[in-house]
N, C-alpha and C positions, 0 to 999 in steps of 0.2 A: 585442628584443620576443619573437621566434620561439622563443629557448634560454628565455625565462620563460615558454611557453604550454607548451613540452614537459616542463618539471620540474612545473607546477602539472598537467597533465593526470597525469603517472605517478603526484603524490602523492594524488590523486583517486580514480586505481586503487587504490595502497595501500589506501587509504582505505576503498576498498568493498569490497575484499577483505579486510579485517580486520573488517570489520562483518559479513559474511557468514560468514568464519571459525566464529565462537562455534555458533549454531545449525548449520552443518554437522557440527562433531565428536558434535552428539549423537550417540548409537550407536544405530541402531534398535532398534524393542522396547523404548527406555527406559521409567523409570515418571514418572506424576506430579510424586512426590517428587522423582526425580531434576531432571528437567526444572526444576520449580521452585526445585531445589537453584541451576541452575547459571544460571539465566536472573532466577528472580526472577518475583515475579507477573504475571499476561498482561495486557495492556491489555482484554482483552476474553475470557471465558469464554462459549460457550453448548452446551446438549447440540445432538444429533445424532440423526440416526436408528440411527448405527453406535456411539456411544459421547458423547465432546464435543469440542469444538475449542477450543483457544485462539489466541489473537490477540496476537503482540507487534508496537506499531507503533514507529517511530521517530521519527514526527510533532510535533511540526510541523517541524522543521528535518530531520527525516529522509527518510528516499526506499525506506523499506525496508518493509514490512508482512508477518510471518513468521505463516504460519496453518499451526498443526501440529494433527493427528488424532490422538483416541486410540481405541482400540476402547473396548467396553463395559468391559474390565477395568481399563483404563486404562494400556492401553501405548500409546506412541509407532507410529503407523502409516505414517504420512505427515510431511514437514514442506516445505512448497513457499512461496518467495517470489511475494506477490501482484502487487505493482507491478513486470511484464514489461509488454514492447510483447505478446509472444505472447497475453496473458490481458488485455492492456487491448485489445486490437483484437477481442477474443470481446463487448465490451459494444454491444451493440445495440440501435434502439426497439421498445420491448416488452417488452423483459427489466421484474422488477420488482427495488426495491431489495435485496431479499434476497435476491434470485440474482446481484446488482453485487455484493454486498460477498462474496459466497462463491467469486467468481474474484476478489475485490482486497482482501477490508479493505474496514474502514471508511474513509470518507476523511477529511479532516484540519479541514476547513473546506465549510461550507456558505452560501448566498447567495441574495439575490431580485435580480437587474436591474431597474433600473428599465420600460425596455424589454419587459420577459419577466415581470409578476407572476405570472404562472399557472404558473411553474416554478420550485421551488425545484433551487440547481445546485448538487450538492457538486464539490467539487474535492480534488483527489491530485498528489501532485507525483513525480517518478519521475526515473529516471537511463535515457536512452536511450544506453547505450554511456556516453559523458563528456558528454553533454548533457543540463545539466538540464531538466526537460519538464513543463509541467502538463497534467494531462487533468482535461476538464471534462462532468460526467453534468446532465444538467436530468433530471428526473421530474415530472408533473405532478399533482395533489391524490389520487391513486392508487396513489401511490410508485411510478410508470411510466415507463421511460426514455420520454421525447421528442427530447431530444437531446442527443448528444455533441460535443467538437472537442478538441481538441491544441495547444498554441502550445509553442515556447521560452521557458522563464522568464524574467524579466525580470531584468534586470541592477543592480546597483546597488540604489541608497534604492528601497524599496517606495513604492506611494500607500495613502494609509489606503483601509481599506477594499479594497483589492485585496489578494490572498492568494496571487499567484500571478505 
């Protein structure tokens, strides 16, 4: 069993690195046309103060959200993997949904828990090293963070209505 876990861990690491390689190989200053040719249409596009942000999400099964920023002339200025522990720990009560999505990208699921009807909870899946994790962000009716939580993702068959 121990050997199986080692092999499984190595396969997960190889898959994670393969998933990162494509975006990492984008040339700095690449044009939007070059990025679109390499990666296809983005999951989301939004105007920013300095140009535009394209978001590429691997959800619902994947655990990566790439945030690509372009300047006003359409040239790539930065590429960031949003779903990292370093970015997730920056999410604190009082941030707006817009600020959270600027850090992490869009969530892949949202729900209301029966015991917290005043909160809309957004769910993110990510990898903490090789451990699949779930990050929960609760928003009030003004789209302001009121709670956060994290747990290891459930293994095995998922229950209906439980995204993680």
